[in-house]
N, CA, C and O of each residue as an XYZ file, in Angstrom:
520
protein
N       0.712     -1.006     -0.038
C      -0.249      0.104      0.406
C       1.147      0.962      0.216
O       2.200      0.734      0.813
N       0.883      2.122     -0.867
C       1.585      3.037     -1.042
C       0.646      4.567     -0.171
O      -0.510      4.975     -0.277
N       1.502      4.903      0.417
C       0.874      6.045      1.509
C       1.127      7.178      0.913
O       2.179      7.453      0.336
N      -0.164      8.120      1.073
C      -0.239      9.464      0.764
C       0.593     10.378      1.857
O       0.825     10.069      3.026
N       0.912     11.374      1.288
C       1.509     12.809      1.589
C       0.555     13.619      2.022
O      -0.280     13.949      1.180
N       0.421     14.107      3.290
C      -0.867     15.252      3.739
C      -0.430     16.486      2.842
O       0.691     16.631      2.354
N      -1.659     17.472      2.691
C      -1.086     18.788      1.843
C      -0.126     19.537      2.815
O       0.808     20.166      2.316
N      -0.272     19.518      4.034
C       0.579     20.088      5.075
C       2.279     19.391      4.891
O       3.342     19.794      4.418
N       1.899     18.425      5.413
C       3.383     18.014      4.779
C       4.453     18.666      3.567
O       5.613     19.068      3.486
N       3.038     18.451      2.544
C       3.906     18.987      1.681
C       4.229     20.073      1.278
O       5.186     20.394      0.574
N       3.402     20.689      1.733
C       3.563     22.147      1.764
C       4.822     22.772      2.485
O       5.449     23.739      2.052
N       5.169     21.916      3.929
C       5.748     22.447      4.825
C       7.279     21.991      4.115
O       8.214     22.792      4.130
N       7.401     20.772      3.566
C       8.707     20.459      2.610
C       8.706     21.335      1.289
O       9.794     21.586      0.772
N       7.701     21.747      0.797
C       8.148     22.383     -0.488
C       8.689     24.065      0.129
O       9.621     24.735     -0.316
N       8.163     24.260      0.766
C       8.275     25.619      1.427
C       9.907     25.611      1.715
O      10.646     26.489      1.267
N      10.434     24.352      2.632
C      11.760     24.396      3.297
C      12.288     24.169      2.193
O      13.282     24.894      2.149
N      12.187     23.421      1.008
C      13.219     23.371     -0.461
C      12.894     24.308     -0.750
O      13.379     24.215     -1.877
N      12.214     25.768     -0.758
C      12.958     27.168     -1.096
C      13.865     27.359     -0.530
O      14.746     27.849     -1.235
N      14.145     27.204      0.526
C      14.737     28.174      1.416
C      16.413     27.672      1.513
O      17.413     28.389      1.496
N      16.290     25.778      1.649
C      17.761     25.606      2.156
C      17.559     24.183      0.863
O      16.453     23.767      0.518
N      18.727     23.708      0.392
C      19.197     21.751      0.091
C      18.841     21.058      1.059
O      19.428     21.049      2.141
N      17.531     20.197      0.698
C      17.190     18.906      1.441
C      18.322     17.966      1.124
O      18.932     18.066      0.059
N      18.613     17.062      2.017
C      19.260     16.068      2.089
C      18.643     15.337      2.164
O      17.458     15.260      2.488
N      19.782     14.263      1.694
C      18.783     12.422      1.594
C      18.531     12.246      2.959
O      17.407     11.965      3.373
N      19.514     12.393      3.692
C      19.283     12.312      5.305
C      18.459     13.201      6.037
O      18.001     12.840      7.121
N      18.273     14.068      5.676
C      17.150     15.106      6.473
C      15.454     14.059      5.806
O      14.729     13.447      6.591
N      15.237     14.115      4.492
C      14.354     13.730      3.896
C      14.051     12.286      3.981
O      12.907     11.950      3.674
N      15.111     11.147      4.444
C      14.845     10.672      5.272
C      14.140     10.095      6.702
O      13.607      9.027      7.004
N      14.385     11.226      7.348
C      13.699     11.326      8.780
C      12.557     11.596      8.762
O      11.868     11.189      9.697
N      11.811     12.552      7.460
C      10.716     12.288      6.924
C      10.164     11.423      6.645
O       9.129     11.034      7.186
N      10.566     11.066      5.994
C       9.689      9.156      5.344
C       9.724      8.263      6.303
O       8.878      7.374      6.215
N      10.656      8.219      7.451
C      10.298      7.631      8.424
C       8.848      7.812      8.998
O       7.874      7.067      8.893
N       8.999      9.111      9.686
C       7.956      9.875     10.094
C       6.748      9.539      9.587
O       5.737      9.626     10.284
N       6.712      9.070      8.179
C       5.502      9.659      7.380
C       4.964      7.739      6.640
O       3.996      7.196      6.108
N       6.274      7.423      7.071
C       6.174      5.739      6.757
C       6.129      5.780      5.034
O       5.315      5.393      4.196
N       7.008      6.234      5.000
C       7.520      6.407      3.133
C       9.180      5.798      2.859
O      10.135      5.682      3.627
N       9.056      5.578      1.835
C      10.666      4.979      1.161
C      10.808      6.326      0.746
O       9.771      6.989      0.776
N      12.053      7.006      0.288
C      12.824      8.248      0.495
C      12.239      8.766     -1.339
O      11.795      9.865     -1.672
N      12.483      7.367     -2.340
C      12.176      8.205     -3.489
C      10.681      8.404     -3.763
O      10.253      9.309     -4.479
N       9.880      7.454     -3.114
C       8.458      8.143     -2.839
C       8.079      9.130     -2.497
O       6.955      9.447     -2.884
N       8.817     10.043     -1.641
C       8.631     11.269     -1.379
C       8.797     11.973     -2.165
O       7.969     12.815     -2.510
N      10.342     11.761     -2.852
C      10.776     12.974     -3.748
C      10.161     13.115     -5.017
O      10.237     14.103     -5.746
N       9.276     11.595     -5.327
C       8.691     11.272     -6.600
C       7.331     12.512     -6.323
O       7.084     13.464     -7.063
N       6.683     12.179     -5.187
C       5.716     13.115     -5.075
C       5.697     14.262     -4.787
O       4.608     14.835     -4.842
N       6.761     14.926     -4.420
C       7.212     16.202     -4.098
C       7.635     16.975     -6.000
O       7.299     18.003     -6.588
N       8.352     15.985     -6.287
C       8.748     16.630     -7.846
C       7.046     16.780     -8.616
O       6.465     17.849     -8.807
N       6.503     15.361     -8.963
C       5.148     15.745     -9.290
C       4.354     16.768     -9.099
O       3.912     17.393    -10.064
N       3.966     17.190     -7.465
C       3.530     18.663     -7.120
C       3.994     19.417     -7.355
O       3.273     20.384     -7.109
N       5.150     19.794     -7.857
C       6.266     21.047     -8.070
C       5.986     21.135    -10.109
O       5.967     22.119    -10.849
N       5.845     19.933    -10.359
C       5.382     19.393    -12.158
C       3.710     20.336    -12.252
O       3.278     21.243    -12.963
N       3.259     19.651    -11.306
C       1.809     19.923    -11.614
C       1.230     21.125    -11.100
O       0.111     21.468    -11.481
N       2.131     22.058     -9.955
C       1.578     23.367    -10.060
C       2.444     24.327    -11.277
O       1.803     25.274    -11.733
N       3.610     24.151    -11.712
C       3.841     24.490    -12.164
C       3.148     24.661    -14.014
O       3.098     25.698    -14.675
N       2.886     23.840    -14.257
C       2.016     23.595    -15.415
C       0.439     24.300    -15.219
O      -0.335     24.834    -16.015
N       0.386     24.025    -13.792
C      -0.927     25.083    -13.976
C      -1.592     25.901    -13.783
O      -2.801     26.127    -13.762
N      -0.027     26.745    -13.511
C       0.525     28.327    -13.405
C       0.150     28.160    -11.599
O      -0.560     29.162    -11.520
N       0.153     27.710    -10.473
C       0.136     27.638     -9.048
C       1.309     27.982     -8.739
O       1.559     28.415     -7.614
N       2.334     27.834     -9.789
C       3.676     28.223     -8.988
C       4.716     28.815    -10.459
O       4.530     28.450    -11.620
N       5.679     29.687    -10.040
C       6.579     29.981    -11.276
C       7.559     29.051    -11.054
O       7.847     28.157    -10.258
N       8.060     29.704    -12.268
C       8.925     28.288    -13.275
C      10.311     28.609    -12.137
O      11.037     27.620    -12.037
N      10.766     29.835    -11.283
C      11.777     29.835    -10.621
C      11.742     29.361     -9.730
O      12.603     28.520     -9.472
N      10.711     29.670     -8.802
C      10.004     28.796     -7.542
C      10.334     27.063     -7.664
O      10.981     26.352     -6.895
N       9.594     26.700     -8.985
C       9.750     25.428     -9.085
C      11.232     24.540     -9.142
O      11.509     23.387     -8.809
N      12.183     25.870     -9.841
C      13.507     25.327    -10.312
C      14.178     25.272     -9.047
O      14.899     24.291     -8.869
N      14.077     26.247     -7.997
C      14.608     26.288     -6.843
C      14.214     25.357     -5.853
O      14.974     25.174     -4.901
N      12.748     24.510     -5.957
C      12.632     23.361     -5.261
C      13.742     21.623     -5.991
O      14.387     20.669     -5.555
N      13.381     22.105     -7.021
C      13.843     20.923     -7.759
C      15.479     20.778     -7.519
O      16.249     19.840     -7.314
N      15.605     22.425     -7.679
C      17.690     21.774     -7.281
C      17.680     21.745     -6.282
O      18.756     21.359     -5.826
N      16.620     22.078     -5.240
C      17.245     21.636     -3.750
C      17.123     20.329     -3.434
O      17.648     19.842     -2.432
N      16.174     19.443     -4.566
C      16.003     18.190     -4.323
C      17.045     17.306     -4.713
O      17.477     16.247     -4.259
N      17.442     18.319     -6.061
C      18.997     17.295     -6.657
C      19.645     16.392     -6.241
O      19.615     15.247     -6.694
N      20.770     17.038     -4.710
C      21.535     16.402     -4.607
C      20.724     14.869     -3.471
O      21.214     13.741     -3.417
N      19.888     15.169     -2.977
C      19.170     13.653     -2.483
C      18.431     12.924     -3.421
O      17.869     11.933     -2.956
N      18.211     13.237     -5.134
C      18.103     12.492     -6.041
C      18.993     11.230     -6.129
O      18.891     10.014     -5.964
N      20.244     12.475     -6.598
C      21.778     11.616     -6.561
C      22.249     10.817     -5.957
O      22.888      9.844     -6.360
N      21.888     11.254     -4.450
C      22.560     10.436     -3.450
C      21.319      9.262     -3.307
O      21.804      8.185     -2.963
N      20.285      9.229     -3.435
C      19.492      7.807     -3.346
C      19.600      6.901     -4.286
O      19.357      5.725     -4.014
N      20.111      7.414     -5.989
C      20.565      6.812     -6.567
C      21.597      5.914     -6.645
O      21.793      4.940     -7.372
N      22.344      6.525     -5.583
C      23.734      5.518     -5.882
C      23.589      3.911     -5.149
O      24.267      2.906     -5.365
N      22.382      4.129     -4.170
C      22.064      2.872     -3.646
C      21.093      1.997     -4.149
O      21.215      0.773     -4.203
N      20.037      2.713     -4.551
C      18.523      2.189     -5.489
C      18.998      3.084     -6.878
O      19.837      3.930     -7.189
N      17.705      2.188     -7.583
C      17.525      2.927     -8.696
C      17.156      4.188     -8.260
O      16.837      4.511     -7.116
N      17.236      5.021     -9.456
C      17.028      6.677    -10.112
C      16.077      6.720     -9.729
O      15.294      6.160    -10.496
N      15.330      7.348     -8.347
C      13.935      8.064     -8.751
C      13.047      8.676     -9.852
O      13.192      9.696    -10.527
N      12.254      7.906     -9.830
C      11.627      8.386    -11.332
C       9.889      8.847    -10.980
O       9.157      8.106    -10.324
N       9.524      9.916    -11.433
C       9.958     10.644    -12.190
C      10.885     11.725    -12.002
O      11.459     12.362    -12.885
N      10.980     11.879    -10.619
C      11.513     13.016     -9.845
C      13.241     13.278    -10.633
O      13.451     14.442    -10.974
N      13.979     12.622    -10.804
C      14.977     12.773    -11.731
C      14.489     13.383    -13.151
O      14.907     14.519    -13.373
N      13.715     12.833    -14.086
C      13.235     13.773    -15.366
C      12.766     15.323    -15.115
O      12.980     16.383    -15.703
N      12.039     14.944    -13.978
C      11.200     16.483    -13.631
C      12.393     17.576    -13.462
O      12.679     18.654    -13.983
N      12.867     16.839    -12.589
C      14.565     18.165    -12.488
C      15.150     18.201    -13.917
O      14.928     19.216    -14.577
N      15.792     17.316    -14.402
C      16.123     17.627    -15.849
C      15.551     18.766    -16.865
O      16.086     19.526    -17.672
N      13.649     18.427    -16.269
C      12.886     19.571    -17.912
C      13.509     20.702    -16.757
O      14.213     21.400    -17.486
N      13.612     21.148    -15.658
C      13.340     22.386    -14.696
C      15.051     22.647    -15.556
O      15.344     23.590    -16.290
N      15.738     21.743    -15.244
C      17.266     22.175    -15.854
C      17.181     22.916    -17.082
O      17.628     24.044    -17.293
N      16.797     22.448    -17.570
C      16.468     22.652    -19.285
C      15.656     24.185    -19.620
O      15.832     24.707    -20.721
N      15.030     24.647    -18.892
C      14.603     25.920    -18.875
C      15.088     26.630    -18.209
O      14.374     27.591    -17.923
N      16.501     26.616    -17.586
C      17.584     27.759    -17.223
C      18.266     28.498    -18.126
O      18.453     29.629    -17.677
N      18.698     28.351    -19.162
C      19.672     28.416    -20.009
C      18.638     29.067    -21.620
O      17.556     28.650    -22.034
N      19.669     30.368    -22.271
C      18.935     30.022    -23.925
C      19.647     28.735    -24.167
O      20.448     28.353    -23.314
N      19.462     28.105    -25.121
C      19.616     26.960    -26.227
C      19.799     27.198    -27.365
O      18.877     27.705    -28.005
N      21.253     26.864    -28.097
C      21.741     26.813    -29.333
C      20.362     27.152    -30.356
O      19.368     26.464    -30.588
N      20.790     28.596    -30.878
C      19.420     28.915    -31.880
C      18.669     29.676    -31.486
O      18.585     30.777    -32.029
N      17.963     29.370    -30.525
C      17.165     30.055    -29.886
C      16.966     31.445    -29.917
O      17.965     32.046    -29.523
N      16.020     32.178    -30.250
C      16.563     33.919    -30.228
C      16.642     34.197    -28.872
O      16.510     33.403    -27.941
N      16.817     35.122    -28.842
C      16.875     35.923    -26.972
C      14.992     36.341    -26.723
O      14.541     36.417    -25.580
N      14.191     36.546    -27.834
C      12.729     36.521    -26.906
C      12.148     34.957    -26.498
O      11.104     34.909    -25.847
N      12.753     33.827    -26.841
C      12.341     32.637    -26.327
C      12.696     32.451    -24.952
O      13.753     32.671    -24.360
N      11.188     31.834    -24.424
C      11.936     31.939    -23.055
C      11.867     30.467    -22.476
O      10.847     29.815    -22.253
N      13.306     30.059    -22.267
C      13.376     28.017    -22.298
C      12.364     27.712    -22.025
O      11.490     27.291    -22.783
N      12.270     28.009    -19.937
C      11.044     27.482    -19.692
C       9.539     27.309    -20.123
O       8.947     26.296    -19.748
N       8.806     28.373    -20.994
C       8.050     27.388    -21.879
C       8.479     26.778    -22.774
O       7.480     26.065    -22.869
N       9.212     26.359    -23.665
C       9.728     25.941    -24.717
C      10.470     24.621    -24.687
O      10.614     23.801    -25.594
N      10.916     24.602    -23.417
C      11.895     23.303    -22.769
C      10.939     22.434    -21.943
O      10.510     21.303    -22.168
N      10.731     23.261    -20.946
C      10.560     22.627    -19.661
C       8.977     22.711    -19.371
O       8.734     22.199    -18.278
N       7.992     23.132    -19.927
C       6.350     23.188    -19.753
C       6.056     21.818    -20.614
O       5.255     20.953    -20.260
N       6.752     21.784    -21.662
C       6.229     20.432    -23.014
C       6.902     19.195    -22.250
O       6.474     18.047    -22.374
N       7.810     19.479    -21.586
C       8.486     17.453    -21.188
C       7.910     17.746    -19.661
O       7.914     16.670    -19.064
N       7.395     18.861    -18.775
C       6.423     18.460    -17.851
C       5.343     17.461    -17.823
O       5.031     16.463    -17.173
N       4.544     18.754    -19.644
C       3.235     17.693    -19.756
C       3.511     16.186    -19.930
O       2.862     15.247    -19.467
N       4.421     16.165    -20.563
C       4.693     14.497    -21.148
C       4.638     13.688    -20.134
O       3.864     12.732    -20.160
N       5.565     13.967    -18.915
C       5.386     13.526    -17.810
C       4.479     12.904    -17.173
O       4.347     11.725    -16.842
N       3.658     14.142    -16.989
C       2.316     14.094    -15.992
C       1.771     13.426    -16.991
O       2.117     12.264    -16.777
N       1.077     13.446    -18.033
C       0.144     12.540    -18.856
C       0.846     11.134    -18.991
O      -0.137     10.405    -19.124
N       1.891     10.356    -19.036
C       2.393      9.108    -18.442
C       2.096      8.916    -17.288
O       1.799      7.733    -17.122
N       2.021      9.580    -16.278
C       1.753      9.401    -14.768
C      -0.019      8.969    -15.101
O      -0.502      7.926    -14.661
N      -0.703      9.823    -15.816
C      -2.372      9.694    -15.547
C      -2.625      8.479    -16.220
O      -3.664      7.848    -16.027
N      -1.633      8.067    -17.094
C      -1.984      6.982    -18.457
C      -1.298      5.856    -17.180
O      -1.892      4.778    -17.190
N      -0.130      5.951    -16.078
C      -0.163      4.471    -15.621
C      -1.121      4.563    -13.963
O      -0.600      4.182    -12.915
N      -2.432      5.084    -14.026
C      -2.974      5.321    -12.618
C      -4.425      4.529    -13.513
O      -5.484      4.333    -12.918
């Protein structure tokens, strides 16, 4: 049985991720308290960031800060387990929005050209598996 994360816990973790980098050790403490595996927590938080960005409830900048905050925990976890997915792909999608890509004109917003479509694809894939 997969445990769900309360709205309060999601809000607290996303808020904290905007302020400091969340380490795997720190997330593991939350996981023990919530009865979750670290990969499940990282995936749930990442999907929530994606959903909020796609729906216009969160700015690209805020989502990027949060995903950068989760990055080291994602990588650290992948040293002992499979890469947490879709968390890693969501991180990569936000990463693509951080810079102008070769051949793009200056008026192109990378977050709209690269991040949003990739996140929509990831979220659609998740909807297909539910």
